[in-house]
BAKOLTOR-174572 format. One record per residue (C-alpha): x negated, y negated, z negated; residue in three letters; chain; residue number from 0. Coordinates in pm, 1 decimal. Each point is the difference from the previous one (the first is absolute). Layout:
# residues N
x X&y Y&z Z&code ALA&unit A&pos NUM .
...
This chain:
# residues 229
x 1196.9&y -1814.0&z -1008.4&code ARG&unit A&pos 0 .
x -2.6&y 70.9&z -368.6&code ILE&unit A&pos 1 .
x -315.1&y 133.4&z -153.8&code GLU&unit A&pos 2 .
x 47.4&y 181.6&z -330.4&code GLU&unit A&pos 3 .
x -288.9&y -5.0&z -248.6&code ILE&unit A&pos 4 .
x -30.8&y 197.6&z -321.3&code GLN&unit A&pos 5 .
x 4.0&y -173.7&z -337.2&code PRO&unit A&pos 6 .
x -370.3&y 76.9&z -50.6&code SER&unit A&pos 7 .
x -98.1&y -212.1&z 301.9&code ARG&unit A&pos 8 .
x 78.1&y -330.8&z -163.9&code TRP&unit A&pos 9 .
x -207.9&y 110.2&z -295.0&code ARG&unit A&pos 10 .
x -295.3&y 66.8&z 232.8&code ASP&unit A&pos 11 .
x 39.2&y -349.1&z 141.7&code LYS&unit A&pos 12 .
x 5.0&y -158.6&z -347.3&code LEU&unit A&pos 13 .
x -309.0&y 196.5&z -100.5&code GLN&unit A&pos 14 .
x -187.7&y -129.9&z 301.3&code GLY&unit A&pos 15 .
x 99.8&y -350.4&z -70.2&code LEU&unit A&pos 16 .
x -96.0&y 31.5&z -367.8&code ALA&unit A&pos 17 .
x -349.1&y 104.7&z 98.0&code LYS&unit A&pos 18 .
x -30.2&y -305.1&z 231.4&code ILE&unit A&pos 19 .
x 111.0&y -237.6&z -276.9&code ILE&unit A&pos 20 .
x -226.0&y 160.6&z -259.2&code THR&unit A&pos 21 .
x -303.0&y -12.4&z 224.1&code SER&unit A&pos 22 .
x 81.8&y -349.7&z 119.3&code GLY&unit A&pos 23 .
x -2.5&y -160.3&z -340.0&code GLY&unit A&pos 24 .
x 353.9&y -24.0&z -122.0&code GLY&unit A&pos 25 .
x 259.5&y -215.9&z 173.8&code MET&unit A&pos 26 .
x 335.8&y 177.0&z -35.0&code HIS&unit A&pos 27 .
x 373.5&y -61.8&z -21.7&code LYS&unit A&pos 28 .
x 178.0&y 95.4&z -317.5&code GLU&unit A&pos 29 .
x 331.3&y 177.3&z -7.7&code ALA&unit A&pos 30 .
x 97.4&y -210.9&z -300.1&code TYR&unit A&pos 31 .
x -146.6&y -332.7&z -124.1&code GLU&unit A&pos 32 .
x -109.5&y -65.5&z -352.7&code LEU&unit A&pos 33 .
x 294.4&y -84.8&z -228.5&code ASN&unit A&pos 34 .
x 256.0&y 122.8&z 249.0&code ALA&unit A&pos 35 .
x 326.4&y 121.5&z -148.9&code ASN&unit A&pos 36 .
x 56.3&y 359.6&z 98.2&code VAL&unit A&pos 37 .
x 174.6&y 316.4&z -117.0&code GLU&unit A&pos 38 .
x -177.3&y 298.8&z -144.1&code TYR&unit A&pos 39 .
x 117.8&y 361.8&z 10.2&code PHE&unit A&pos 40 .
x -75.4&y 176.9&z -325.7&code SER&unit A&pos 41 .
x -81.9&y 366.5&z 80.1&code PRO&unit A&pos 42 .
x 67.4&y 95.9&z -360.6&code SER&unit A&pos 43 .
x 345.3&y -165.9&z -11.5&code ASN&unit A&pos 44 .
x 102.2&y 32.1&z 359.6&code GLY&unit A&pos 45 .
x 126.6&y -358.3&z 36.1&code VAL&unit A&pos 46 .
x -104.0&y -333.5&z 148.6&code TRP&unit A&pos 47 .
x -69.8&y -294.8&z -229.3&code THR&unit A&pos 48 .
x -131.1&y -357.5&z 34.6&code SER&unit A&pos 49 .
x -369.1&y -57.7&z 1.5&code ALA&unit A&pos 50 .
x -270.0&y -250.3&z 98.4&code VAL&unit A&pos 51 .
x -319.4&y 52.3&z 200.4&code ILE&unit A&pos 52 .
x -294.5&y -100.3&z -220.5&code VAL&unit A&pos 53 .
x -296.4&y 115.6&z 206.4&code SER&unit A&pos 54 .
x -131.8&y 12.8&z 351.1&code GLY&unit A&pos 55 .
x 36.1&y 321.1&z 188.9&code GLY&unit A&pos 56 .
x -245.6&y 288.9&z -52.0&code GLU&unit A&pos 57 .
x -1.6&y 176.9&z 336.8&code PHE&unit A&pos 58 .
x -31.9&y 371.9&z 25.0&code ASP&unit A&pos 59 .
x -162.9&y 210.1&z 279.0&code GLN&unit A&pos 60 .
x 328.3&y -10.5&z 191.3&code GLU&unit A&pos 61 .
x -4.3&y -381.5&z 7.4&code GLY&unit A&pos 62 .
x 295.1&y -29.7&z -242.0&code LEU&unit A&pos 63 .
x -17.4&y -219.5&z -313.8&code PRO&unit A&pos 64 .
x 67.7&y 70.9&z -364.1&code CYS&unit A&pos 65 .
x 87.0&y -287.5&z -237.0&code TYR&unit A&pos 66 .
x 7.8&y -80.4&z -364.7&code THR&unit A&pos 67 .
x 351.7&y -94.1&z -104.0&code LEU&unit A&pos 68 .
x 147.6&y -172.6&z -303.0&code ARG&unit A&pos 69 .
x 314.8&y 181.5&z -93.4&code VAL&unit A&pos 70 .
x 163.1&y -178.1&z -293.6&code GLY&unit A&pos 71 .
x -284.2&y -36.4&z -259.1&code ARG&unit A&pos 72 .
x -196.6&y 292.7&z 131.7&code GLN&unit A&pos 73 .
x -237.1&y 48.9&z 294.0&code ARG&unit A&pos 74 .
x -13.4&y 285.4&z 246.2&code ARG&unit A&pos 75 .
x -333.2&y 42.8&z 171.5&code HIS&unit A&pos 76 .
x -80.3&y 134.6&z 347.0&code LYS&unit A&pos 77 .
x 365.8&y 34.6&z 100.2&code VAL&unit A&pos 78 .
x 21.7&y 137.8&z 358.9&code PRO&unit A&pos 79 .
x 197.1&y -201.4&z 249.5&code ILE&unit A&pos 80 .
x 257.5&y 278.3&z 26.8&code LYS&unit A&pos 81 .
x 120.2&y -91.1&z -349.9&code PHE&unit A&pos 82 .
x 34.0&y -371.5&z 82.3&code ILE&unit A&pos 83 .
x 260.6&y -183.9&z 203.5&code ARG&unit A&pos 84 .
x 64.3&y -371.8&z 41.6&code GLY&unit A&pos 85 .
x 307.1&y -152.8&z -155.3&code THR&unit A&pos 86 .
x 307.3&y 68.1&z 218.4&code LEU&unit A&pos 87 .
x 124.4&y -270.6&z 238.6&code ASN&unit A&pos 88 .
x 340.1&y -133.0&z 94.4&code LYS&unit A&pos 89 .
x 146.6&y 217.3&z 274.3&code GLY&unit A&pos 90 .
x -210.9&y 308.5&z -88.5&code GLU&unit A&pos 91 .
x 178.4&y 331.5&z 18.6&code SER&unit A&pos 92 .
x -2.5&y 204.7&z -319.0&code VAL&unit A&pos 93 .
x 161.9&y 292.9&z -175.8&code SER&unit A&pos 94 .
x 154.8&y -93.4&z -335.0&code PHE&unit A&pos 95 .
x 64.0&y 238.5&z -294.0&code PHE&unit A&pos 96 .
x 336.2&y -103.6&z -139.8&code MET&unit A&pos 97 .
x 59.4&y 92.2&z -364.5&code ASP&unit A&pos 98 .
x 374.9&y 38.5&z 17.5&code TYR&unit A&pos 99 .
x -16.5&y 218.5&z 311.8&code GLU&unit A&pos 100 .
x -320.6&y 181.6&z -101.3&code THR&unit A&pos 101 .
x -107.8&y 6.6&z 361.4&code SER&unit A&pos 102 .
x -216.7&y -184.3&z 250.7&code TRP&unit A&pos 103 .
x 188.3&y -252.8&z 219.9&code THR&unit A&pos 104 .
x -128.5&y -186.8&z 302.2&code ASN&unit A&pos 105 .
x -25.7&y -376.9&z -48.0&code ALA&unit A&pos 106 .
x -180.0&y -312.0&z 116.2&code THR&unit A&pos 107 .
x -184.1&y -251.4&z -217.6&code VAL&unit A&pos 108 .
x 206.1&y -319.0&z -12.4&code ALA&unit A&pos 109 .
x -249.2&y -196.0&z -209.8&code SER&unit A&pos 110 .
x -317.9&y 69.2&z -200.6&code PRO&unit A&pos 111 .
x 15.5&y -8.8&z -382.2&code PRO&unit A&pos 112 .
x -34.7&y -316.4&z -192.5&code ALA&unit A&pos 113 .
x -193.1&y 213.2&z -251.9&code SER&unit A&pos 114 .
x -107.6&y 362.7&z -26.3&code ALA&unit A&pos 115 .
x 265.5&y 65.8&z -265.3&code THR&unit A&pos 116 .
x 290.1&y -136.3&z 208.1&code LEU&unit A&pos 117 .
x -57.8&y 216.2&z 306.8&code GLY&unit A&pos 118 .
x 75.3&y -36.5&z 371.6&code TYR&unit A&pos 119 .
x 343.9&y -109.9&z 116.4&code GLU&unit A&pos 120 .
x 137.4&y 241.5&z 261.6&code LEU&unit A&pos 121 .
x 270.7&y -12.5&z 264.0&code ASP&unit A&pos 122 .
x 214.8&y 269.6&z -173.9&code VAL&unit A&pos 123 .
x 250.6&y -71.9&z -271.5&code LEU&unit A&pos 124 .
x -13.1&y 146.5&z -346.7&code ASP&unit A&pos 125 .
x 294.5&y 153.1&z -189.2&code GLU&unit A&pos 126 .
x 119.1&y -349.2&z -93.4&code PHE&unit A&pos 127 .
x 0.8&y -123.9&z 357.9&code GLY&unit A&pos 128 .
x -311.3&y -213.6&z -38.5&code LYS&unit A&pos 129 .
x -329.9&y 30.4&z 196.3&code PRO&unit A&pos 130 .
x -205.7&y 282.9&z -147.9&code SER&unit A&pos 131 .
x -324.3&y -72.8&z -173.3&code LEU&unit A&pos 132 .
x -281.6&y 252.4&z 0.1&code ALA&unit A&pos 133 .
x -344.7&y 7.0&z -155.6&code VAL&unit A&pos 134 .
x -295.6&y 139.4&z 204.8&code ALA&unit A&pos 135 .
x 20.7&y 339.8&z -166.6&code GLY&unit A&pos 136 .
x 343.1&y 65.2&z 156.7&code ARG&unit A&pos 137 .
x -91.8&y -94.1&z 350.9&code LEU&unit A&pos 138 .
x -186.2&y 189.7&z 264.5&code ARG&unit A&pos 139 .
x -86.2&y -144.7&z 342.1&code ARG&unit A&pos 140 .
x 170.4&y 112.1&z 321.4&code ARG&unit A&pos 141 .
x -190.4&y -30.8&z 328.8&code PHE&unit A&pos 142 .
x 251.0&y -20.0&z 285.3&code LEU&unit A&pos 143 .
x -57.6&y 64.7&z 368.6&code SER&unit A&pos 144 .
x -75.7&y -325.0&z 188.0&code SER&unit A&pos 145 .
x -69.1&y -183.1&z -327.5&code GLN&unit A&pos 146 .
x -289.7&y -251.9&z 18.3&code PRO&unit A&pos 147 .
x -278.7&y 86.0&z -241.7&code ILE&unit A&pos 148 .
x -365.8&y -64.2&z -63.1&code GLN&unit A&pos 149 .
x -251.1&y 279.6&z -53.5&code VAL&unit A&pos 150 .
x -330.2&y -27.7&z -187.5&code TYR&unit A&pos 151 .
x -251.0&y 108.5&z 262.8&code ASN&unit A&pos 152 .
x -307.4&y -10.3&z -223.3&code GLY&unit A&pos 153 .
x -227.6&y -266.3&z -148.0&code GLN&unit A&pos 154 .
x -112.8&y -109.6&z 348.7&code PHE&unit A&pos 155 .
x 336.9&y -62.7&z 155.5&code CYS&unit A&pos 156 .
x 218.6&y -61.6&z -301.8&code GLY&unit A&pos 157 .
x 377.7&y -12.4&z 52.9&code TRP&unit A&pos 158 .
x 117.9&y 32.1&z 356.0&code VAL&unit A&pos 159 .
x 354.0&y -18.8&z 154.6&code ASP&unit A&pos 160 .
x 172.2&y 326.4&z 83.6&code ALA&unit A&pos 161 .
x 346.4&y 148.0&z 55.5&code VAL&unit A&pos 162 .
x 154.9&y 310.4&z -170.7&code VAL&unit A&pos 163 .
x 81.8&y 279.5&z 247.6&code LEU&unit A&pos 164 .
x 191.1&y 243.4&z -234.7&code GLU&unit A&pos 165 .
x 194.0&y -46.2&z -324.6&code ASP&unit A&pos 166 .
x -195.3&y 80.8&z -316.5&code ALA&unit A&pos 167 .
x 73.5&y -20.0&z -366.2&code LEU&unit A&pos 168 .
x -237.5&y -61.4&z -287.1&code GLU&unit A&pos 169 .
x -22.9&y 302.9&z -228.2&code ASN&unit A&pos 170 .
x 167.8&y -10.7&z -343.4&code ALA&unit A&pos 171 .
x 140.9&y 228.0&z -262.9&code ASP&unit A&pos 172 .
x 364.9&y 92.6&z 29.1&code GLU&unit A&pos 173 .
x 43.0&y -200.5&z -318.4&code ILE&unit A&pos 174 .
x -269.0&y -267.8&z -35.9&code PRO&unit A&pos 175 .
x -197.9&y 19.8&z -320.7&code GLY&unit A&pos 176 .
x 149.1&y 331.7&z -100.1&code GLN&unit A&pos 177 .
x -338.5&y 125.1&z -132.2&code HIS&unit A&pos 178 .
x -90.6&y -309.5&z -199.0&code MET&unit A&pos 179 .
x 65.0&y 171.2&z -334.8&code ASN&unit A&pos 180 .
x -102.8&y 347.1&z 112.3&code ASP&unit A&pos 181 .
x -275.5&y 148.5&z -218.0&code THR&unit A&pos 182 .
x -138.9&y 182.8&z 311.5&code GLU&unit A&pos 183 .
x -5.6&y -310.6&z 222.8&code LYS&unit A&pos 184 .
x -379.4&y 21.2&z 27.4&code VAL&unit A&pos 185 .
x 42.9&y 309.3&z 218.6&code GLU&unit A&pos 186 .
x 308.9&y -137.6&z 171.4&code ILE&unit A&pos 187 .
x -175.0&y -327.5&z 85.5&code SER&unit A&pos 188 .
x -244.9&y 175.8&z 234.5&code LYS&unit A&pos 189 .
x 286.9&y 70.7&z 243.2&code ALA&unit A&pos 190 .
x 151.8&y -346.6&z -17.5&code LEU&unit A&pos 191 .
x -86.0&y -233.8&z 285.1&code SER&unit A&pos 192 .
x 213.2&y -249.3&z 188.1&code PRO&unit A&pos 193 .
x -204.6&y 37.9&z 315.1&code GLU&unit A&pos 194 .
x 170.7&y 99.2&z 330.5&code VAL&unit A&pos 195 .
x -142.8&y -10.8&z 350.5&code MET&unit A&pos 196 .
x 153.4&y -272.1&z 221.8&code VAL&unit A&pos 197 .
x -6.5&y 51.8&z 373.4&code LYS&unit A&pos 198 .
x -55.5&y -325.2&z 184.9&code CYS&unit A&pos 199 .
x -186.0&y -171.4&z 280.9&code HIS&unit A&pos 200 .
x -191.1&y -329.1&z 11.5&code LEU&unit A&pos 201 .
x 210.8&y -288.7&z 123.8&code LYS&unit A&pos 202 .
x -237.3&y -102.7&z 272.4&code ASP&unit A&pos 203 .
x -31.6&y 346.7&z 149.2&code ASP&unit A&pos 204 .
x 48.3&y 23.3&z 377.1&code ASP&unit A&pos 205 .
x 358.5&y 124.0&z 55.2&code ALA&unit A&pos 206 .
x -124.4&y 265.5&z 240.4&code GLU&unit A&pos 207 .
x -265.7&y 136.6&z -241.0&code GLU&unit A&pos 208 .
x 127.6&y -8.4&z -352.8&code VAL&unit A&pos 209 .
x -234.0&y 158.4&z -258.8&code GLU&unit A&pos 210 .
x 217.9&y 150.0&z -274.1&code VAL&unit A&pos 211 .
x -153.1&y -37.5&z -349.1&code LEU&unit A&pos 212 .
x 101.6&y 173.4&z -319.0&code GLU&unit A&pos 213 .
x -88.2&y -235.9&z -283.1&code MET&unit A&pos 214 .
x 34.8&y 69.1&z -371.8&code PRO&unit A&pos 215 .
x 266.8&y -218.7&z -154.2&code SER&unit A&pos 216 .
x -253.9&y -167.3&z -230.9&code GLY&unit A&pos 217 .
x -146.6&y -157.8&z 313.7&code CYS&unit A&pos 218 .
x 332.5&y -122.6&z 126.6&code VAL&unit A&pos 219 .
x 200.7&y -311.2&z -89.4&code ARG&unit A&pos 220 .
x 320.8&y -155.2&z 128.9&code TYR&unit A&pos 221 .
x -41.5&y -293.5&z 244.1&code ALA&unit A&pos 222 .
x 358.3&y -87.7&z 90.7&code GLY&unit A&pos 223 .
x -22.1&y -315.0&z -215.9&code HIS&unit A&pos 224 .
x -294.9&y -114.1&z 209.1&code LEU&unit A&pos 225 .
x 201.5&y 14.9&z 322.7&code SER&unit A&pos 226 .
x 41.1&y -324.5&z 190.3&code LYS&unit A&pos 227 .
x 329.6&y 105.4&z 148.7&code THR&unit A&pos 228 .
């Protein structure tokens, strides 16, 4: 029996857990550790870029953390988790914006970048017949049905194993970064968000009673590289 729940239900659960943690004195599980290498989505530019976590999480009323990031030589304060993702892992499914085709193409990460400027190596060939390289700003995550993931279930539970139930694709502009030099990008930026809802269920759910969750993609990370198979 599959029990559907609305997206607001998981927020209610996180709020309840946040109150328990706050009243109990403070032990909690971070979404990202201090000095972790991550990727930051710039709402004003509409692209992902490399960043580093430089603070502990500041948890909101919904039980979700905000972090201070170092992006290049600058700092971004109180960045919501929906604008943060971990660095992509080998085997992770992505959509890649290819310059010479001016379109998004499905691909898989073949290896992580040696540096932020070199980009990820993908399993698709470029126009010269070599493995394509792509920086974070030209990649959006794909969440595929049956894919192993982990979901951030609040500061009390932390990351827990789950499985994707339906395909989903991280939001992105048709052309990534197309508004970077737009004089009106302040207004445009309000509408830019990579967040998409990912339908999934916890991995240890009883097969006869699966609770279907819809988690925001900022609370989802790929876990195929953690598989023991």
